[in-house]
VEXLODREN-323649 format. One record per residue (C-alpha): residue in three letters; x, y, z. Coordinates in steps of 0.05 Angstrom, whole numbers, padded with zeros to 5 digits, always signed. Layout:
<atoms>
ALAXYZ ...
</atoms>
This chain:
<atoms>
MET+03278+03394+03013 LYS+03244+03451+02977 TRP+03170+03451+02969 ILE+03175+03441+02893 GLU+03215+03378+02905 TRP+03161+03354+02954 ALA+03109+03368+02900 ILE+03148+03327+02849 VAL+03155+03269+02898 GLY+03081+03273+02914 ALA+03063+03273+02840 LEU+03107+03213+02827 ILE+03073+03175+02884 PHE+03003+03195+02863 LEU+03012+03182+02788 PRO+03008+03106+02789 PHE+02944+03108+02831 ALA+02913+03159+02785 THR+02930+03117+02724 VAL+02899+03054+02755 ASN+02837+03093+02776 ARG+02830+03121+02705 ASN+02837+03053+02675 GLU+02785+03024+02722 THR+02738+03081+02706 ASP+02746+03070+02631 MET+02734+02995+02640 LEU+02671+03009+02681 ARG+02646+03058+02628 ARG+02658+03009+02572 THR+02624+02953+02611 LEU+02564+02997+02625 LEU+02557+03017+02552 SER+02562+02943+02532 GLU+02509+02924+02583 LEU+02461+02977+02557 GLN+02473+02955+02486 TYR+02461+02882+02504 ASP+02398+02899+02542 ALA+02370+02938+02483 ALA+02387+02881+02435 LEU+02353+02829+02479 ASP+02291+02872+02490 ALA+02284+02886+02416 ALA+02292+02812+02400 VAL+02236+02788+02446 ASP+02191+02845+02425 ASP+02200+02829+02351 ALA+02190+02755+02365 ALA+02126+02767+02405 ARG+02099+02811+02349 LEU+02112+02758+02296 LEU+02085+02704+02342 VAL+02013+02719+02322 VAL+02027+02744+02251 ASN+02018+02699+02190 ALA+01987+02644+02232 SER+01917+02619+02217 GLN+01871+02647+02270 GLN+01806+02617+02243 GLN+01816+02552+02281 GLU+01818+02589+02347 ALA+01760+02638+02335 GLN+01707+02589+02360 TYR+01732+02594+02432 GLY+01714+02667+02438 SER+01776+02689+02477 ALA+01821+02745+02451 LYS+01880+02709+02483 ARG+01868+02642+02447 VAL+01907+02654+02384 ALA+01946+02609+02337 LEU+02021+02614+02348 ASN+02074+02619+02294 LYS+02132+02591+02334 GLU+02180+02582+02276 GLU+02173+02654+02252 ALA+02179+02679+02324 ILE+02244+02642+02339 ALA+02275+02660+02272 THR+02257+02733+02284 PHE+02285+02730+02355 TYR+02354+02707+02332 ARG+02355+02753+02272 THR+02340+02815+02313 LEU+02388+02793+02369 ASP+02445+02782+02320 ALA+02433+02850+02288 GLY+02432+02884+02357 PHE+02499+02852+02374 GLY+02527+02875+02307 ILE+02540+02804+02281 ALA+02484+02797+02229 ASP+02534+02772+02176 ASP+02582+02734+02221 LEU+02558+02662+02227 VAL+02616+02640+02271 THR+02603+02694+02323 GLN+02528+02681+02319 GLY+02541+02609+02338 ALA+02583+02630+02397 LEU+02530+02680+02421 HIS+02473+02631+02415 ARG+02509+02583+02462 TYR+02495+02633+02518 ILE+02420+02626+02509 PRO+02399+02562+02545 ALA+02325+02567+02528 VAL+02270+02610+02497 VAL+02199+02602+02522 ILE+02134+02616+02485 VAL+02075+02627+02531 GLY+02012+02603+02497 TYR+01939+02606+02517 ASP+01932+02536+02547 GLY+02005+02515+02551 PHE+02076+02535+02536 TYR+02133+02513+02491 VAL+02208+02513+02505 TYR+02260+02521+02450 ALA+02323+02486+02477 GLU+02375+02434+02461 GLN+02342+02368+02443 GLU+02374+02301+02427 TRP+02349+02249+02378 ALA+02375+02195+02332 GLY+02392+02218+02261 ALA+02381+02179+02197 ASP+02448+02146+02206 GLY+02431+02124+02276 LYS+02479+02174+02309 ALA+02457+02221+02363 VAL+02438+02291+02340 MET+02438+02350+02388 LYS+02410+02417+02367 PRO+02358+02469+02390 ALA+02286+02449+02375 TRP+02216+02460+02401 GLY+02193+02413+02455 THR+02121+02389+02462 LYS+02068+02436+02491 LYS+02068+02435+02567 PRO+01999+02447+02599 TYR+01985+02490+02659 ALA+01963+02430+02700 TYR+01940+02429+02773 SER+01912+02376+02820 ASP+01888+02378+02892 SER+01890+02328+02949 ALA+01821+02301+02932 GLY+01843+02279+02863 ASN+01810+02335+02825 SER+01851+02362+02766 LEU+01848+02426+02725 SER+01882+02452+02663 PHE+01886+02527+02666 THR+01890+02579+02611 LEU+01909+02653+02608 ASP+01838+02672+02626 GLN+01779+02640+02662 GLN+01770+02582+02613 VAL+01786+02516+02647 LEU+01783+02441+02635 ALA+01766+02406+02701 TYR+01761+02334+02723 ASP+01715+02322+02782 ALA+01741+02262+02820 ALA+01677+02252+02860 SER+01632+02245+02799 ARG+01688+02221+02752 SER+01665+02273+02701 TRP+01700+02324+02657 HIS+01676+02396+02650 GLU+01702+02451+02604 GLY+01683+02524+02602 LEU+01690+02589+02640 ARG+01698+02579+02715 GLN+01634+02617+02731 ASP+01595+02574+02682 ILE+01617+02505+02705 ARG+01626+02516+02780 GLN+01554+02494+02794 GLN+01565+02429+02755 THR+01621+02404+02799 THR+01642+02395+02872 ILE+01712+02421+02861 PRO+01725+02473+02917 LEU+01773+02515+02875 LEU+01720+02531+02824 GLN+01674+02560+02877 ASP+01722+02615+02900 ALA+01738+02666+02846 ALA+01796+02700+02883 LEU+01829+02634+02903 PHE+01819+02607+02832 GLU+01856+02668+02803 GLN+01912+02662+02854 VAL+01922+02587+02841 ARG+01916+02596+02765 ARG+01972+02648+02763 SER+02018+02610+02810 THR+02007+02545+02772 ILE+02027+02576+02706 VAL+02089+02609+02735 ARG+02110+02546+02771 ALA+02101+02503+02709 ILE+02147+02549+02669 GLN+02197+02554+02726 ASP+02202+02479+02735 GLU+02211+02466+02661 LEU+02264+02520+02655 ALA+02302+02492+02714 TYR+02301+02423+02682 GLN+02324+02450+02614 ILE+02380+02490+02646 ASN+02406+02429+02684 ARG+02407+02390+02618 TYR+02441+02447+02583 ASN+02496+02451+02636 GLU+02512+02378+02624 GLU+02516+02389+02549 VAL+02558+02453+02548 SER+02608+02424+02599 ARG+02626+02373+02546 ASN+02637+02428+02495 GLY+02685+02473+02532 ILE+02638+02525+02564 SER+02658+02530+02638 TYR+02603+02578+02659 THR+02548+02545+02700 PHE+02479+02569+02677 THR+02431+02582+02734 PHE+02357+02597+02738 PRO+02344+02670+02719 LEU+02324+02718+02774 ILE+02259+02745+02747 SER+02218+02796+02785 ASN+02148+02778+02810 GLU+02121+02834+02767 ASP+02149+02803+02703 TRP+02125+02734+02724 ASN+02056+02763+02732 ASN+02061+02792+02662 THR+02073+02722+02635 VAL+02003+02701+02654 ASP+01969+02762+02624 ASP+01978+02746+02550 VAL+02015+02702+02500 GLY+02087+02723+02493 VAL+02161+02705+02491 LEU+02210+02698+02548 ALA+02285+02692+02536 PHE+02348+02701+02577 VAL+02422+02706+02565 GLN+02474+02684+02615 GLY+02549+02682+02620 ILE+02574+02728+02564 PRO+02643+02753+02585 MET+02641+02829+02594 GLY+02702+02862+02624 THR+02714+02836+02694 LYS+02644+02805+02700 VAL+02593+02767+02659 TYR+02529+02791+02627 ASN+02464+02760+02654 SER+02396+02785+02635 TYR+02326+02765+02612 ALA+02270+02797+02572 LEU+02196+02786+02565 GLY+02157+02807+02504 GLY+02081+02803+02500 SER+02041+02804+02436 ARG+01995+02858+02463 PHE+02014+02884+02532 VAL+02062+02942+02540 LYS+02121+02932+02586 ARG+02135+02984+02639 PRO+02200+03023+02633 THR+02261+02996+02669 ILE+02279+03027+02736 ILE+02352+03049+02736 GLY+02393+03056+02800 ALA+02448+03108+02792 ARG+02494+03156+02828 LYS+02478+03231+02828 GLY+02539+03259+02863 SER+02542+03222+02929 MET+02469+03203+02927 LYS+02440+03136+02905 VAL+02379+03152+02862 TYR+02332+03113+02817 TYR+02291+03136+02757 ARG+02252+03108+02699 SER+02291+03093+02636 SER+02242+03136+02598 CYS+02261+03198+02638 GLY+02322+03213+02595 TYR+02373+03221+02651 THR+02446+03205+02635 TYR+02471+03190+02706 PRO+02516+03128+02704 ALA+02474+03067+02718 GLU+02497+03020+02774 GLU+02438+02971+02774 THR+02371+02960+02739 PHE+02306+02939+02772 ALA+02238+02915+02750 SER+02201+02959+02801 GLU+02210+03021+02843 GLN+02200+02980+02906 SER+02261+02937+02889 ALA+02304+02999+02879 ALA+02281+03030+02944 ARG+02297+02967+02982 LYS+02369+02973+02958 GLY+02374+03043+02986 TYR+02361+03084+02923 MET+02319+03148+02928 PRO+02267+03167+02875 LEU+02288+03219+02823 PRO+02226+03250+02789 CYS+02223+03254+02714 PRO+02228+03326+02687 GLY+02160+03357+02692 SER+02128+03301+02732 ALA+02120+03277+02803 PHE+02148+03207+02785 
</atoms>
């Protein structure tokens, strides 16, 4: 057989594999572009919601407490803005049917307040006709509550303000930790570092526990309405959890949107004042696994995103400096 015949045979053998590889590459590219679009839409939605959270709400009632973090919350304006921006980001601002489908992939939205948090999720109650009504609504405020083995209890806030019950003297005390610690026998109030550690972990755990409960309830509801995807607790980085206890804000996550051969899962946190750090992107630069900040402007195809450089490094990615910087 002449060499040209061998070449033709080889080409015929290779062609199907090349076609499959090209199709898979195109699918991966489209999936990546969709994921970036969804991320941008979700980030914009929580940022806009957080900004409107403290706008057009009466702040006079809170001014007496003297804390910049104790502000009145406009929950209704925040949630309306969240969905309006999200729908626009997904390109369905005028499509009510598709909006309804998209919103089913959002099990809960959390508003982090000064002395408690609220969850916007499916609620059930009896309507005027006595029939059960199920629709998203705000739940009651959940406090950041803590108790120790001696029976002492504390209600934390986003700063050092605390309401404490001293079990030994059966007395209540409210004020800054450093101001009331001499008035009580509560050990936690005597140790500033331990107080801060417990305060933060209590707030995070309270939100986590409530989200887990709401997600379990949501799974029961959507299974009766044809959604087969099982919603799970979002994997949120420790860095972002720490951000939740720094200021009032909005936390939302999306799970289970079909996207190519996989599903889209993500979350976003928007604070009314703090500035979020740029996302860390894990990518391929030739044969190397590299990571860089989203603000660097690189266009290497993203494989994963991380909340911190340490997380990317643990997955085997090497740092790629931003142009003109040392990263």
